[in-house]
C-alpha positions as CSV (number, residue, x, y, z in Angstrom):
1,M,24.8,-16.1,-59.0
2,D,25.1,-12.4,-59.8
3,E,24.4,-13.2,-63.5
4,V,21.1,-14.9,-62.6
5,T,20.1,-12.0,-60.3
6,D,20.9,-9.5,-63.1
7,T,18.9,-11.5,-65.6
8,I,15.9,-11.7,-63.2
9,S,16.1,-8.0,-62.5
10,A,16.3,-7.1,-66.2
11,S,13.2,-9.2,-67.1
12,T,11.4,-7.8,-64.1
13,A,12.2,-4.2,-65.3
14,K,11.0,-5.1,-68.8
15,L,7.7,-6.5,-67.4
16,I,7.2,-3.4,-65.2
17,D,7.9,-1.1,-68.2
18,G,5.3,-3.1,-70.2
19,I,2.7,-3.1,-67.5
20,T,2.9,0.5,-66.4
21,P,1.5,2.0,-69.7
22,A,-1.1,-0.7,-69.8
23,M,-2.2,0.1,-66.2
24,K,-2.2,3.7,-67.1
25,A,-4.4,3.1,-70.1
26,L,-6.7,0.9,-68.0
27,A,-6.9,3.5,-65.2
28,D,-7.7,6.3,-67.8
29,K,-10.4,4.0,-69.2
30,F,-12.0,3.7,-65.7
31,G,-11.3,7.4,-64.8
32,T,-9.0,6.8,-61.9
33,T,-5.3,6.7,-61.0
34,V,-2.9,3.8,-61.4
35,E,-2.3,3.5,-57.6
36,H,-6.1,3.3,-57.0
37,L,-6.6,0.8,-59.8
38,Y,-3.8,-1.4,-58.4
39,T,-5.3,-1.3,-54.9
40,V,-8.7,-2.2,-56.2
41,L,-7.3,-5.1,-58.3
42,C,-5.4,-6.4,-55.2
43,K,-8.6,-6.2,-53.1
44,Q,-10.5,-7.9,-55.9
45,A,-8.0,-10.8,-55.8
46,I,-8.7,-11.2,-52.1
47,V,-12.4,-11.1,-52.6
48,D,-12.0,-13.9,-55.3
49,G,-10.0,-16.0,-52.9
50,V,-12.7,-15.6,-50.3
51,G,-15.3,-16.7,-52.9
52,Y,-13.1,-19.8,-53.5
53,F,-13.2,-20.5,-49.8
54,I,-17.0,-20.1,-49.7
55,V,-17.4,-22.6,-52.5
56,C,-15.0,-24.9,-50.6
57,G,-17.2,-24.7,-47.5
58,I,-20.3,-25.5,-49.4
59,C,-18.6,-28.5,-50.9
60,L,-17.5,-29.6,-47.4
61,F,-21.1,-29.2,-46.2
62,L,-22.3,-31.4,-49.1
63,M,-19.6,-34.0,-48.5
64,I,-20.7,-34.2,-44.9
65,G,-24.4,-34.5,-45.9
66,F,-23.8,-37.2,-48.4
67,G,-21.7,-39.1,-46.0
68,Y,-24.6,-39.0,-43.6
69,V,-26.8,-40.2,-46.4
70,I,-24.5,-43.1,-47.0
71,K,-24.6,-43.9,-43.3
72,L,-28.4,-44.0,-43.4
73,I,-28.3,-46.2,-46.5
74,I,-26.1,-48.7,-44.6
75,K,-28.5,-48.6,-41.7
76,Y,-31.9,-48.6,-43.3
77,G,-31.1,-49.8,-46.8
78,E,-31.6,-53.5,-46.1
79,E,-35.4,-52.9,-46.9
80,W,-34.5,-51.7,-50.4
81,G,-33.6,-53.9,-53.4
82,E,-29.9,-54.6,-54.1
83,A,-30.0,-52.5,-57.2
84,D,-31.6,-49.5,-55.4
85,R,-28.9,-49.6,-52.6
86,L,-26.2,-50.0,-55.2
87,A,-27.4,-47.0,-57.2
88,S,-27.7,-44.9,-54.1
89,Y,-24.1,-45.7,-53.1
90,V,-22.8,-44.9,-56.5
91,I,-24.6,-41.6,-56.7
92,C,-23.5,-40.6,-53.2
93,I,-19.9,-41.6,-53.9
94,I,-19.8,-39.7,-57.2
95,V,-21.2,-36.5,-55.5
96,V,-18.7,-36.8,-52.7
97,A,-15.8,-37.4,-55.1
98,I,-16.8,-34.3,-57.3
99,C,-17.2,-32.2,-54.1
100,F,-13.7,-33.3,-52.9
101,I,-12.1,-32.4,-56.2
102,V,-13.9,-29.0,-56.3
103,C,-13.1,-28.3,-52.6
104,S,-9.4,-29.1,-52.9
105,T,-8.9,-27.1,-56.1
106,D,-10.9,-24.1,-54.7
107,A,-9.0,-24.3,-51.4
108,I,-5.7,-24.1,-53.2
109,N,-6.9,-21.3,-55.5
110,G,-8.4,-19.3,-52.6
111,M,-5.2,-19.6,-50.6
112,K,-3.1,-18.4,-53.5
113,H,-5.5,-15.4,-54.1
114,V,-5.4,-14.4,-50.5
115,V,-1.7,-14.9,-49.9
116,N,-0.4,-13.3,-53.1
117,P,-3.1,-10.8,-54.4
118,E,-0.4,-8.8,-56.3
119,Y,0.3,-11.6,-58.6
120,Y,-3.4,-11.8,-59.6
121,A,-3.7,-8.0,-59.9
122,V,-0.8,-8.1,-62.4
123,K,-2.3,-11.1,-64.1
124,E,-5.6,-9.2,-64.5
125,V,-3.8,-6.2,-66.0
126,L,-2.0,-8.6,-68.5
127,K,-5.3,-10.2,-69.4
128,N,-6.7,-6.8,-70.2
129,I,-3.7,-5.9,-72.4
130,K,-4.3,-8.8,-74.9
């Protein structure tokens, strides 16, 4: 077990040694300190997470709205032709399915950004290194 811990510690030290100069260069480019840059990147990750939650909320609103439209089609769609009703069902179900997929992925991404902003701050620094 100590061998695994030593390996993880060594790779973490290498990562930190590689990130520190990159963060310093990035901070110099923006005219600020590394500590301030890291704080800003962590706050930005949280803001990104909140943005994901907002998109998730919009998708939930759309799903509820289109669910209500489906209910109206069921109630009043008998006056329409069979093809019109079927097309309306298909369109509503496709929109609800797309909103569900977007909502679930954005909820997961938003949760990850809010819970662990440090990871996304380091990820942003690594992205700027390349």
